All heavy atoms as TSV, in Angstrom:
chain	resi	resn	atom	element	x	y	z
A	1	MET	N	N	78.125	104.671	89.294
A	1	MET	CA	C	79.453	105.299	89.300
A	1	MET	C	C	79.867	105.675	90.712
A	1	MET	O	O	81.003	105.971	90.940
A	1	MET	CB	C	79.363	106.535	88.424
A	1	MET	CG	C	80.319	106.753	87.320
A	1	MET	SD	S	81.514	105.602	86.806
A	1	MET	CE	C	81.929	106.349	85.323
A	2	GLY	N	N	78.921	105.670	91.649
A	2	GLY	CA	C	79.234	106.106	93.016
A	2	GLY	C	C	80.260	105.232	93.705
A	2	GLY	O	O	81.179	105.719	94.338
A	3	SER	N	N	80.127	103.896	93.591
A	3	SER	CA	C	81.062	103.025	94.282
A	3	SER	C	C	82.448	103.084	93.631
A	3	SER	O	O	83.458	102.999	94.358
A	3	SER	CB	C	80.551	101.594	94.285
A	3	SER	OG	O	80.416	101.112	92.937
A	4	LEU	N	N	82.523	103.281	92.340
A	4	LEU	CA	C	83.807	103.397	91.658
A	4	LEU	C	C	84.515	104.688	92.090
A	4	LEU	O	O	85.689	104.686	92.365
A	4	LEU	CB	C	83.640	103.342	90.162
A	4	LEU	CG	C	84.905	103.362	89.317
A	4	LEU	CD1	C	85.792	102.168	89.689
A	4	LEU	CD2	C	84.583	103.338	87.843
A	5	SER	N	N	83.759	105.749	92.168
A	5	SER	CA	C	84.322	107.030	92.602
A	5	SER	C	C	84.822	106.920	94.036
A	5	SER	O	O	85.880	107.480	94.383
A	5	SER	CB	C	83.276	108.122	92.466
A	5	SER	OG	O	83.752	109.338	92.967
A	6	TYR	N	N	84.051	106.264	94.882
A	6	TYR	CA	C	84.459	106.076	96.288
A	6	TYR	C	C	85.785	105.317	96.342
A	6	TYR	O	O	86.702	105.726	97.051
A	6	TYR	CB	C	83.391	105.338	97.079
A	6	TYR	CG	C	83.840	104.920	98.454
A	6	TYR	CD1	C	83.857	105.868	99.466
A	6	TYR	CD2	C	84.299	103.645	98.721
A	6	TYR	CE1	C	84.309	105.527	100.729
A	6	TYR	CE2	C	84.734	103.292	99.969
A	6	TYR	CZ	C	84.756	104.226	100.979
A	6	TYR	OH	O	85.193	103.903	102.223
A	7	TYR	N	N	85.888	104.233	95.590
A	7	TYR	CA	C	87.094	103.415	95.586
A	7	TYR	C	C	88.296	104.225	95.138
A	7	TYR	O	O	89.389	104.159	95.738
A	7	TYR	CB	C	86.940	102.182	94.706
A	7	TYR	CG	C	88.203	101.406	94.547
A	7	TYR	CD1	C	88.685	100.595	95.567
A	7	TYR	CD2	C	88.966	101.523	93.386
A	7	TYR	CE1	C	89.861	99.897	95.409
A	7	TYR	CE2	C	90.144	100.815	93.229
A	7	TYR	CZ	C	90.579	100.003	94.258
A	7	TYR	OH	O	91.742	99.321	94.103
A	8	ILE	N	N	88.151	104.993	94.075
A	8	ILE	CA	C	89.274	105.742	93.530
A	8	ILE	C	C	89.667	106.942	94.410
A	8	ILE	O	O	90.860	107.212	94.624
A	8	ILE	CB	C	88.943	106.220	92.102
A	8	ILE	CG1	C	88.847	105.020	91.157
A	8	ILE	CG2	C	89.991	107.219	91.578
A	8	ILE	CD1	C	88.308	105.345	89.789
A	9	ASN	N	N	88.695	107.630	94.956
A	9	ASN	CA	C	88.999	108.936	95.602
A	9	ASN	C	C	88.936	108.942	97.119
A	9	ASN	O	O	89.513	109.833	97.740
A	9	ASN	CB	C	88.019	109.988	95.076
A	9	ASN	CG	C	88.164	110.193	93.598
A	9	ASN	OD1	O	89.252	110.325	93.074
A	9	ASN	ND2	N	87.029	110.181	92.894
A	10	GLU	N	N	88.262	107.954	97.743
A	10	GLU	CA	C	88.046	108.059	99.180
A	10	GLU	C	C	88.498	106.840	100.004
A	10	GLU	O	O	88.573	106.938	101.213
A	10	GLU	CB	C	86.570	108.317	99.435
A	10	GLU	CG	C	86.078	109.610	98.824
A	10	GLU	CD	C	84.591	109.823	99.003
A	10	GLU	OE1	O	84.061	109.311	100.033
A	10	GLU	OE2	O	83.985	110.458	98.166
A	11	ASP	N	N	88.745	105.719	99.371
A	11	ASP	CA	C	89.045	104.489	100.105
A	11	ASP	C	C	90.556	104.276	100.190
A	11	ASP	O	O	91.159	103.792	99.247
A	11	ASP	CB	C	88.367	103.307	99.411
A	11	ASP	CG	C	88.483	102.029	100.176
A	11	ASP	OD1	O	88.639	102.088	101.421
A	11	ASP	OD2	O	88.457	100.940	99.552
A	12	PRO	N	N	91.163	104.597	101.338
A	12	PRO	CA	C	92.622	104.360	101.463
A	12	PRO	C	C	92.894	102.845	101.466
A	12	PRO	O	O	92.178	102.069	102.086
A	12	PRO	CB	C	92.988	105.006	102.790
A	12	PRO	CG	C	91.736	105.135	103.551
A	12	PRO	CD	C	90.593	105.164	102.556
A	13	GLN	N	N	93.954	102.476	100.791
A	13	GLN	CA	C	94.318	101.066	100.667
A	13	GLN	C	C	95.545	100.723	101.475
A	13	GLN	O	O	96.532	101.462	101.447
A	13	GLN	CB	C	94.628	100.726	99.194
A	13	GLN	CG	C	93.484	101.003	98.256
A	13	GLN	CD	C	92.403	99.981	98.379
A	13	GLN	OE1	O	92.673	98.770	98.328
A	13	GLN	NE2	N	91.160	100.402	98.550
A	14	LYS	N	N	95.497	99.627	102.231
A	14	LYS	CA	C	96.634	99.209	103.018
A	14	LYS	C	C	97.832	98.948	102.130
A	14	LYS	O	O	98.959	99.295	102.445
A	14	LYS	CB	C	96.246	97.930	103.798
A	14	LYS	CG	C	97.300	97.410	104.685
A	14	LYS	CD	C	96.837	96.192	105.430
A	14	LYS	CE	C	97.916	95.616	106.300
A	14	LYS	NZ	N	97.448	94.402	107.001
A	15	ARG	N	N	97.597	98.331	100.955
A	15	ARG	CA	C	98.689	97.991	100.038
A	15	ARG	C	C	99.313	99.208	99.404
A	15	ARG	O	O	100.416	99.132	98.875
A	15	ARG	CB	C	98.202	97.017	98.953
A	15	ARG	CG	C	97.161	97.620	98.053
A	15	ARG	CD	C	96.532	96.551	97.167
A	15	ARG	NE	N	95.411	97.059	96.478
A	15	ARG	CZ	C	95.281	97.058	95.174
A	15	ARG	NH1	N	96.245	96.538	94.410
A	15	ARG	NH2	N	94.228	97.524	94.589
A	16	PHE	N	N	98.638	100.374	99.459
A	16	PHE	CA	C	99.187	101.631	98.939
A	16	PHE	C	C	99.718	102.510	100.065
A	16	PHE	O	O	99.854	103.730	99.897
A	16	PHE	CB	C	98.151	102.396	98.149
A	16	PHE	CG	C	97.619	101.722	96.911
A	16	PHE	CD1	C	96.364	101.962	96.457
A	16	PHE	CD2	C	98.428	100.854	96.189
A	16	PHE	CE1	C	95.862	101.347	95.306
A	16	PHE	CE2	C	97.955	100.245	95.044
A	16	PHE	CZ	C	96.677	100.495	94.612
A	17	ASN	N	N	99.954	101.918	101.236
A	17	ASN	CA	C	100.439	102.653	102.419
A	17	ASN	C	C	99.519	103.810	102.801
A	17	ASN	O	O	99.970	104.902	103.122
A	17	ASN	CB	C	101.858	103.187	102.183
A	17	ASN	CG	C	102.853	102.053	101.969
A	17	ASN	OD1	O	102.760	101.030	102.616
A	17	ASN	ND2	N	103.783	102.254	101.058
A	18	GLY	N	N	98.230	103.556	102.758
A	18	GLY	CA	C	97.241	104.523	103.194
A	18	GLY	C	C	96.774	105.520	102.119
A	18	GLY	O	O	95.936	106.369	102.400
A	19	LEU	N	N	97.289	105.425	100.932
A	19	LEU	CA	C	96.842	106.310	99.862
A	19	LEU	C	C	95.607	105.718	99.176
A	19	LEU	O	O	95.423	104.500	99.202
A	19	LEU	CB	C	97.937	106.484	98.788
A	19	LEU	CG	C	99.241	107.144	99.227
A	19	LEU	CD1	C	100.234	107.134	98.083
A	19	LEU	CD2	C	98.998	108.574	99.673
A	20	THR	N	N	94.804	106.561	98.561
A	20	THR	CA	C	93.710	106.049	97.758
A	20	THR	C	C	94.251	105.635	96.403
A	20	THR	O	O	95.372	105.980	96.035
A	20	THR	CB	C	92.613	107.106	97.555
A	20	THR	OG1	O	93.169	108.182	96.794
A	20	THR	CG2	C	92.095	107.632	98.881
A	21	ALA	N	N	93.432	104.924	95.640
A	21	ALA	CA	C	93.881	104.490	94.312
A	21	ALA	C	C	94.155	105.714	93.419
A	21	ALA	O	O	95.125	105.722	92.632
A	21	ALA	CB	C	92.810	103.596	93.674
A	22	GLY	N	N	93.353	106.730	93.530
A	22	GLY	CA	C	93.556	107.961	92.736
A	22	GLY	C	C	94.856	108.667	93.097
A	22	GLY	O	O	95.589	109.126	92.224
A	23	GLU	N	N	95.142	108.766	94.419
A	23	GLU	CA	C	96.401	109.393	94.854
A	23	GLU	C	C	97.609	108.598	94.381
A	23	GLU	O	O	98.614	109.161	93.930
A	23	GLU	CB	C	96.412	109.509	96.365
A	23	GLU	CG	C	95.413	110.482	96.935
A	23	GLU	CD	C	95.261	110.395	98.444
A	23	GLU	OE1	O	95.567	109.290	99.031
A	23	GLU	OE2	O	94.850	111.381	99.044
A	24	MET	N	N	97.494	107.287	94.427
A	24	MET	CA	C	98.566	106.412	93.996
A	24	MET	C	C	98.814	106.608	92.485
A	24	MET	O	O	99.966	106.711	92.061
A	24	MET	CB	C	98.215	104.951	94.285
A	24	MET	CG	C	99.296	104.006	94.041
A	24	MET	SD	S	100.547	104.152	95.292
A	24	MET	CE	C	101.421	102.665	95.016
A	25	ARG	N	N	97.771	106.697	91.730
A	25	ARG	CA	C	97.875	106.880	90.288
A	25	ARG	C	C	98.546	108.239	89.980
A	25	ARG	O	O	99.420	108.327	89.104
A	25	ARG	CB	C	96.516	106.819	89.613
A	25	ARG	CG	C	96.597	106.931	88.115
A	25	ARG	CD	C	95.193	106.794	87.482
A	25	ARG	NE	N	95.292	106.738	86.066
A	25	ARG	CZ	C	95.458	107.755	85.235
A	25	ARG	NH1	N	95.556	108.977	85.730
A	25	ARG	NH2	N	95.530	107.599	83.933
A	26	LYS	N	N	98.119	109.293	90.674
A	26	LYS	CA	C	98.709	110.621	90.434
A	26	LYS	C	C	100.217	110.597	90.711
A	26	LYS	O	O	101.010	111.170	89.944
A	26	LYS	CB	C	98.040	111.663	91.316
A	26	LYS	CG	C	96.656	112.030	90.865
A	26	LYS	CD	C	95.996	113.020	91.806
A	26	LYS	CE	C	94.537	113.209	91.470
A	26	LYS	NZ	N	93.822	113.995	92.459
A	27	GLU	N	N	100.613	109.971	91.783
A	27	GLU	CA	C	102.030	109.890	92.139
A	27	GLU	C	C	102.803	109.059	91.090
A	27	GLU	O	O	103.921	109.411	90.718
A	27	GLU	CB	C	102.225	109.282	93.540
A	27	GLU	CG	C	101.747	110.179	94.647
A	27	GLU	CD	C	102.503	111.492	94.713
A	27	GLU	OE1	O	103.761	111.473	94.603
A	27	GLU	OE2	O	101.863	112.526	94.857
A	28	ALA	N	N	102.186	107.994	90.620
A	28	ALA	CA	C	102.825	107.169	89.610
A	28	ALA	C	C	102.986	107.927	88.276
A	28	ALA	O	O	104.005	107.785	87.612
A	28	ALA	CB	C	102.038	105.884	89.393
A	29	MET	N	N	101.988	108.701	87.918
A	29	MET	CA	C	102.047	109.466	86.697
A	29	MET	C	C	103.140	110.539	86.755
A	29	MET	O	O	103.741	110.889	85.742
A	29	MET	CB	C	100.697	110.113	86.388
A	29	MET	CG	C	99.594	109.125	86.058
A	29	MET	SD	S	99.921	108.095	84.642
A	29	MET	CE	C	99.598	109.245	83.337
A	30	LYS	N	N	103.422	111.059	87.944
A	30	LYS	CA	C	104.492	112.037	88.126
A	30	LYS	C	C	105.851	111.350	88.074
A	30	LYS	O	O	106.885	112.004	87.958
A	30	LYS	CB	C	104.350	112.728	89.495
A	30	LYS	CG	C	103.179	113.654	89.604
A	30	LYS	CD	C	103.134	114.234	91.007
A	30	LYS	CE	C	101.865	115.018	91.259
A	30	LYS	NZ	N	101.778	115.459	92.664
A	31	GLY	N	N	105.877	110.038	88.212
A	31	GLY	CA	C	107.126	109.289	88.198
A	31	GLY	C	C	107.702	109.076	89.582
A	31	GLY	O	O	108.820	108.596	89.735
A	32	ASN	N	N	106.918	109.379	90.618
A	32	ASN	CA	C	107.420	109.211	91.994
A	32	ASN	C	C	107.326	107.770	92.482
A	32	ASN	O	O	107.991	107.390	93.437
A	32	ASN	CB	C	106.613	110.110	92.935
A	32	ASN	CG	C	106.823	111.597	92.632
A	32	ASN	OD1	O	107.825	111.962	92.038
A	32	ASN	ND2	N	105.892	112.402	93.013
A	33	ILE	N	N	106.493	106.960	91.839
A	33	ILE	CA	C	106.326	105.576	92.249
A	33	ILE	C	C	106.700	104.664	91.079
A	33	ILE	O	O	106.191	104.818	89.984
A	33	ILE	CB	C	104.854	105.326	92.683
A	33	ILE	CG1	C	104.515	106.189	93.886
A	33	ILE	CG2	C	104.621	103.840	92.965
A	33	ILE	CD1	C	103.083	106.150	94.308
A	34	LYS	N	N	107.644	103.793	91.334
A	34	LYS	CA	C	108.142	102.932	90.243
A	34	LYS	C	C	107.381	101.622	90.117
A	34	LYS	O	O	107.288	101.071	89.048
A	34	LYS	CB	C	109.643	102.632	90.464
A	34	LYS	CG	C	110.485	103.866	90.467
A	34	LYS	CD	C	110.389	104.573	89.110
A	34	LYS	CE	C	111.220	105.844	89.130
A	34	LYS	NZ	N	110.895	106.759	88.090
A	35	ASN	N	N	106.862	101.077	91.195
A	35	ASN	CA	C	106.065	99.862	91.073
A	35	ASN	C	C	104.848	99.936	92.007
A	35	ASN	O	O	104.876	100.594	93.017
A	35	ASN	CB	C	106.912	98.592	91.310
A	35	ASN	CG	C	107.058	98.223	92.763
A	35	ASN	OD1	O	106.383	98.722	93.625
A	35	ASN	ND2	N	107.971	97.306	93.021
A	36	CYS	N	N	103.828	99.282	91.602
A	36	CYS	CA	C	102.557	99.306	92.317
A	36	CYS	C	C	102.288	97.909	92.861
A	36	CYS	O	O	102.214	96.963	92.087
A	36	CYS	CB	C	101.470	99.742	91.375
A	36	CYS	SG	S	99.867	99.840	92.144
A	37	PRO	N	N	102.196	97.775	94.168
A	37	PRO	CA	C	102.007	96.444	94.734
A	37	PRO	C	C	100.619	95.860	94.362
A	37	PRO	O	O	99.645	96.577	94.292
A	37	PRO	CB	C	102.089	96.648	96.246
A	37	PRO	CG	C	101.742	98.092	96.456
A	37	PRO	CD	C	102.211	98.797	95.212
A	38	ILE	N	N	100.586	94.580	94.079
A	38	ILE	CA	C	99.359	93.918	93.753
A	38	ILE	C	C	98.972	93.019	94.932
A	38	ILE	O	O	99.822	92.276	95.421
A	38	ILE	CB	C	99.509	93.062	92.474
A	38	ILE	CG1	C	99.884	93.977	91.304
A	38	ILE	CG2	C	98.281	92.242	92.173
A	38	ILE	CD1	C	100.243	93.246	90.040
A	39	ALA	N	N	97.770	93.130	95.348
A	39	ALA	CA	C	97.280	92.311	96.461
A	39	ALA	C	C	97.307	90.851	96.053
A	39	ALA	O	O	96.942	90.509	94.921
A	39	ALA	CB	C	95.867	92.719	96.885
A	40	PRO	N	N	97.726	89.953	96.940
A	40	PRO	CA	C	97.747	88.543	96.582
A	40	PRO	C	C	96.359	87.979	96.377
A	40	PRO	O	O	95.423	88.370	97.103
A	40	PRO	CB	C	98.444	87.884	97.770
A	40	PRO	CG	C	98.295	88.842	98.901
A	40	PRO	CD	C	98.204	90.198	98.299
A	41	ASN	N	N	96.208	87.131	95.396
A	41	ASN	CA	C	94.943	86.461	95.136
A	41	ASN	C	C	95.085	85.011	95.638
A	41	ASN	O	O	95.732	84.186	95.013
A	41	ASN	CB	C	94.595	86.496	93.653
A	41	ASN	CG	C	93.228	85.972	93.366
A	41	ASN	OD1	O	92.723	85.098	94.080
A	41	ASN	ND2	N	92.612	86.464	92.319
A	42	HIS	N	N	94.469	84.763	96.784
A	42	HIS	CA	C	94.656	83.474	97.434
A	42	HIS	C	C	94.055	82.308	96.629
A	42	HIS	O	O	94.544	81.190	96.696
A	42	HIS	CB	C	94.116	83.487	98.836
A	42	HIS	CG	C	94.807	84.511	99.704
A	42	HIS	ND1	N	96.112	84.392	100.061
A	42	HIS	CD2	C	94.396	85.677	100.206
A	42	HIS	CE1	C	96.481	85.446	100.771
A	42	HIS	NE2	N	95.439	86.239	100.867
A	43	ARG	N	N	93.006	82.558	95.860
A	43	ARG	CA	C	92.416	81.512	95.035
A	43	ARG	C	C	93.426	81.064	93.984
A	43	ARG	O	O	93.569	79.856	93.728
A	43	ARG	CB	C	91.141	81.988	94.355
A	43	ARG	CG	C	89.977	82.121	95.282
A	43	ARG	CD	C	88.689	82.444	94.561
A	43	ARG	NE	N	88.918	83.073	93.265
A	43	ARG	CZ	C	87.947	83.550	92.517
A	43	ARG	NH1	N	86.703	83.452	92.862
A	43	ARG	NH2	N	88.212	84.142	91.378
A	44	ILE	N	N	94.132	82.002	93.372
A	44	ILE	CA	C	95.105	81.634	92.339
A	44	ILE	C	C	96.282	80.929	92.979
A	44	ILE	O	O	96.809	79.943	92.430
A	44	ILE	CB	C	95.555	82.900	91.559
A	44	ILE	CG1	C	94.406	83.430	90.754
A	44	ILE	CG2	C	96.765	82.592	90.697
A	44	ILE	CD1	C	94.676	84.740	90.086
A	45	GLU	N	N	96.712	81.388	94.163
A	45	GLU	CA	C	97.822	80.716	94.850
A	45	GLU	C	C	97.467	79.263	95.192
A	45	GLU	O	O	98.285	78.375	95.007
A	45	GLU	CB	C	98.188	81.472	96.120
A	45	GLU	CG	C	98.828	82.824	95.823
A	45	GLU	CD	C	99.059	83.639	97.075
A	45	GLU	OE1	O	98.634	83.243	98.170
A	45	GLU	OE2	O	99.679	84.704	96.935
A	46	LYS	N	N	96.222	79.020	95.655
A	46	LYS	CA	C	95.772	77.650	95.938
A	46	LYS	C	C	95.736	76.802	94.671
A	46	LYS	O	O	96.106	75.629	94.709
A	46	LYS	CB	C	94.405	77.666	96.603
A	46	LYS	CG	C	94.410	78.116	98.029
A	46	LYS	CD	C	93.007	78.099	98.582
A	46	LYS	CE	C	92.942	78.680	99.984
A	46	LYS	NZ	N	91.561	78.716	100.493
A	47	TYR	N	N	95.277	77.403	93.603
A	47	TYR	CA	C	95.220	76.713	92.303
A	47	TYR	C	C	96.609	76.206	91.885
A	47	TYR	O	O	96.776	75.030	91.560
A	47	TYR	CB	C	94.639	77.650	91.255
A	47	TYR	CG	C	94.725	77.159	89.851
A	47	TYR	CD1	C	93.772	76.237	89.367
A	47	TYR	CD2	C	95.699	77.580	88.981
A	47	TYR	CE1	C	93.815	75.777	88.056
A	47	TYR	CE2	C	95.768	77.121	87.668
A	47	TYR	CZ	C	94.815	76.219	87.227
A	47	TYR	OH	O	94.878	75.796	85.933
A	48	TRP	N	N	97.588	77.109	91.937
A	48	TRP	CA	C	98.945	76.699	91.523
A	48	TRP	C	C	99.581	75.743	92.521
A	48	TRP	O	O	100.358	74.860	92.157
A	48	TRP	CB	C	99.834	77.907	91.322
A	48	TRP	CG	C	99.464	78.608	90.049
A	48	TRP	CD1	C	98.850	79.812	89.901
A	48	TRP	CD2	C	99.667	78.130	88.721
A	48	TRP	NE1	N	98.652	80.108	88.575
A	48	TRP	CE2	C	99.142	79.092	87.816
A	48	TRP	CE3	C	100.209	76.975	88.202
A	48	TRP	CZ2	C	99.184	78.912	86.456
A	48	TRP	CZ3	C	100.256	76.808	86.828
A	48	TRP	CH2	C	99.739	77.771	85.965
A	49	GLN	N	N	99.228	75.843	93.782
A	49	GLN	CA	C	99.725	74.899	94.777
A	49	GLN	C	C	99.214	73.512	94.498
A	49	GLN	O	O	99.967	72.520	94.577
A	49	GLN	CB	C	99.315	75.350	96.186
A	49	GLN	CG	C	99.812	74.455	97.306
A	49	GLN	CD	C	101.326	74.419	97.417
A	49	GLN	OE1	O	102.016	75.398	97.127
A	49	GLN	NE2	N	101.870	73.286	97.809
A	50	LYS	N	N	97.925	73.401	94.143
A	50	LYS	CA	C	97.360	72.087	93.826
A	50	LYS	C	C	98.044	71.482	92.575
A	50	LYS	O	O	98.311	70.285	92.551
A	50	LYS	CB	C	95.845	72.212	93.562
A	50	LYS	CG	C	95.048	72.418	94.821
A	50	LYS	CD	C	93.567	72.526	94.501
A	50	LYS	CE	C	92.765	72.794	95.753
A	50	LYS	NZ	N	91.336	72.936	95.461
A	51	ILE	N	N	98.316	72.310	91.593
A	51	ILE	CA	C	99.016	71.817	90.389
A	51	ILE	C	C	100.405	71.302	90.751
A	51	ILE	O	O	100.850	70.251	90.309
A	51	ILE	CB	C	99.085	72.908	89.319
A	51	ILE	CG1	C	97.678	73.135	88.732
A	51	ILE	CG2	C	100.062	72.543	88.219
A	51	ILE	CD1	C	97.573	74.267	87.764
A	52	HIS	N	N	101.105	72.066	91.588
A	52	HIS	CA	C	102.456	71.671	92.027
A	52	HIS	C	C	102.415	70.327	92.775
A	52	HIS	O	O	103.214	69.443	92.529
A	52	HIS	CB	C	103.057	72.771	92.894
A	52	HIS	CG	C	104.413	72.446	93.432
A	52	HIS	ND1	N	105.541	72.389	92.615
A	52	HIS	CD2	C	104.828	72.158	94.678
A	52	HIS	CE1	C	106.568	72.093	93.347
A	52	HIS	NE2	N	106.169	71.939	94.594
A	53	GLU	N	N	101.456	70.201	93.687
A	53	GLU	CA	C	101.302	68.966	94.426
A	53	GLU	C	C	100.979	67.788	93.512
A	53	GLU	O	O	101.486	66.686	93.715
A	53	GLU	CB	C	100.235	69.117	95.507
A	53	GLU	CG	C	100.629	70.058	96.632
A	53	GLU	CD	C	99.488	70.421	97.546
A	53	GLU	OE1	O	98.333	69.988	97.317
A	53	GLU	OE2	O	99.741	71.158	98.522
A	54	LYS	N	N	100.131	68.013	92.533
A	54	LYS	CA	C	99.781	66.962	91.573
A	54	LYS	C	C	100.976	66.503	90.786
A	54	LYS	O	O	101.190	65.309	90.562
A	54	LYS	CB	C	98.692	67.469	90.624
A	54	LYS	CG	C	98.176	66.414	89.686
A	54	LYS	CD	C	97.029	66.950	88.832
A	54	LYS	CE	C	96.540	65.900	87.864
A	54	LYS	NZ	N	95.460	66.407	87.008
A	55	LYS	N	N	101.843	67.449	90.370
A	55	LYS	CA	C	103.051	67.098	89.623
A	55	LYS	C	C	103.981	66.239	90.500
A	55	LYS	O	O	104.573	65.268	90.010
A	55	LYS	CB	C	103.787	68.367	89.165
A	55	LYS	CG	C	103.143	69.047	88.017
A	55	LYS	CD	C	103.942	70.254	87.611
A	55	LYS	CE	C	103.322	70.983	86.435
A	55	LYS	NZ	N	104.119	72.166	86.068
A	56	ILE	N	N	104.092	66.587	91.756
A	56	ILE	CA	C	104.942	65.825	92.666
A	56	ILE	C	C	104.408	64.402	92.819
A	56	ILE	O	O	105.137	63.418	92.751
A	56	ILE	CB	C	105.088	66.531	94.033
A	56	ILE	CG1	C	105.878	67.822	93.892
A	56	ILE	CG2	C	105.710	65.614	95.081
A	56	ILE	CD1	C	105.913	68.691	95.129
A	57	ARG	N	N	103.068	64.285	93.021
A	57	ARG	CA	C	102.454	62.939	93.165
A	57	ARG	C	C	102.684	62.114	91.903
A	57	ARG	O	O	103.002	60.926	91.997
A	57	ARG	CB	C	100.950	63.078	93.426
A	57	ARG	CG	C	100.594	63.422	94.859
A	57	ARG	CD	C	99.112	63.200	95.158
A	57	ARG	NE	N	98.226	63.842	94.206
A	57	ARG	CZ	C	97.714	65.078	94.321
A	57	ARG	NH1	N	98.050	65.805	95.350
A	57	ARG	NH2	N	96.915	65.559	93.405
A	58	GLU	N	N	102.489	62.719	90.727
A	58	GLU	CA	C	102.666	61.971	89.491
A	58	GLU	C	C	104.134	61.573	89.297
A	58	GLU	O	O	104.400	60.475	88.788
A	58	GLU	CB	C	102.159	62.797	88.311
A	58	GLU	CG	C	100.654	62.914	88.302
A	58	GLU	CD	C	100.178	63.812	87.168
A	58	GLU	OE1	O	100.986	64.339	86.385
A	58	GLU	OE2	O	98.948	63.989	87.052
A	59	ALA	N	N	105.073	62.428	89.695
A	59	ALA	CA	C	106.476	62.091	89.556
A	59	ALA	C	C	106.824	60.913	90.470
A	59	ALA	O	O	107.572	60.026	90.065
A	59	ALA	CB	C	107.348	63.313	89.870
A	60	LYS	N	N	106.304	60.922	91.685
A	60	LYS	CA	C	106.560	59.822	92.610
A	60	LYS	C	C	105.932	58.519	92.078
A	60	LYS	O	O	106.520	57.452	92.187
A	60	LYS	CB	C	106.006	60.142	93.985
A	60	LYS	CG	C	106.789	61.168	94.746
A	60	LYS	CD	C	106.203	61.425	96.102
A	60	LYS	CE	C	106.969	62.474	96.886
A	60	LYS	NZ	N	106.334	62.774	98.188
A	61	LYS	N	N	104.736	58.635	91.527
A	61	LYS	CA	C	104.028	57.485	90.998
A	61	LYS	C	C	104.783	56.891	89.824
A	61	LYS	O	O	104.951	55.676	89.719
A	61	LYS	CB	C	102.646	57.880	90.556
A	61	LYS	CG	C	101.791	56.743	90.086
A	61	LYS	CD	C	100.400	57.247	89.684
A	61	LYS	CE	C	99.573	56.135	89.073
A	61	LYS	NZ	N	98.300	56.605	88.571
A	62	SER	N	N	105.256	57.745	88.912
A	62	SER	CA	C	105.991	57.223	87.746
A	62	SER	C	C	107.350	56.645	88.118
A	62	SER	O	O	107.816	55.706	87.509
A	62	SER	CB	C	106.146	58.319	86.696
A	62	SER	OG	O	106.967	59.344	87.143
A	63	SER	N	N	107.996	57.196	89.147
A	63	SER	CA	C	109.283	56.605	89.583
A	63	SER	C	C	109.078	55.304	90.302
A	63	SER	O	O	109.946	54.442	90.275
A	63	SER	CB	C	110.050	57.627	90.432
A	63	SER	OG	O	109.382	57.818	91.682
A	64	ALA	N	N	107.929	55.115	90.937
A	64	ALA	CA	C	107.655	53.888	91.634
A	64	ALA	C	C	107.308	52.763	90.643
A	64	ALA	O	O	107.468	51.578	90.942
A	64	ALA	CB	C	106.488	54.052	92.615
A	65	ASP	N	N	106.848	53.146	89.480
A	65	ASP	CA	C	106.491	52.143	88.431
A	65	ASP	C	C	107.718	51.467	87.848
A	65	ASP	O	O	107.602	50.386	87.298
A	65	ASP	CB	C	105.698	52.800	87.292
A	65	ASP	CG	C	104.299	53.233	87.744
A	65	ASP	OD1	O	103.837	52.733	88.798
A	65	ASP	OD2	O	103.694	54.077	87.073
A	66	TYR	N	N	108.865	52.061	87.961
A	66	TYR	CA	C	110.082	51.474	87.385
A	66	TYR	C	C	110.675	50.444	88.262
A	66	TYR	O	O	110.768	49.949	89.092
A	66	TYR	CB	C	111.130	52.542	87.131
A	66	TYR	CG	C	110.800	53.403	85.926
A	66	TYR	CD1	C	110.429	54.706	86.083
A	66	TYR	CD2	C	110.839	52.884	84.644
A	66	TYR	CE1	C	110.108	55.509	84.997
A	66	TYR	CE2	C	110.513	53.657	83.544
A	66	TYR	CZ	C	110.167	54.968	83.715
A	66	TYR	OH	O	109.847	55.736	82.659
């Protein structure tokens, strides 16, 4: 439980403008914060980029077949 407590109470987050996760939650519960930024997940972004590129290649391939 030590590392979880550290993350919630002591580790300021850049995405929370220097607040800890616990401070951010308290402010959100008071209604002072309307949205909570989510850090980008680069693995997921690369995954969807590959899918997009594959769709483009397949579209070009099928149009060339005609």
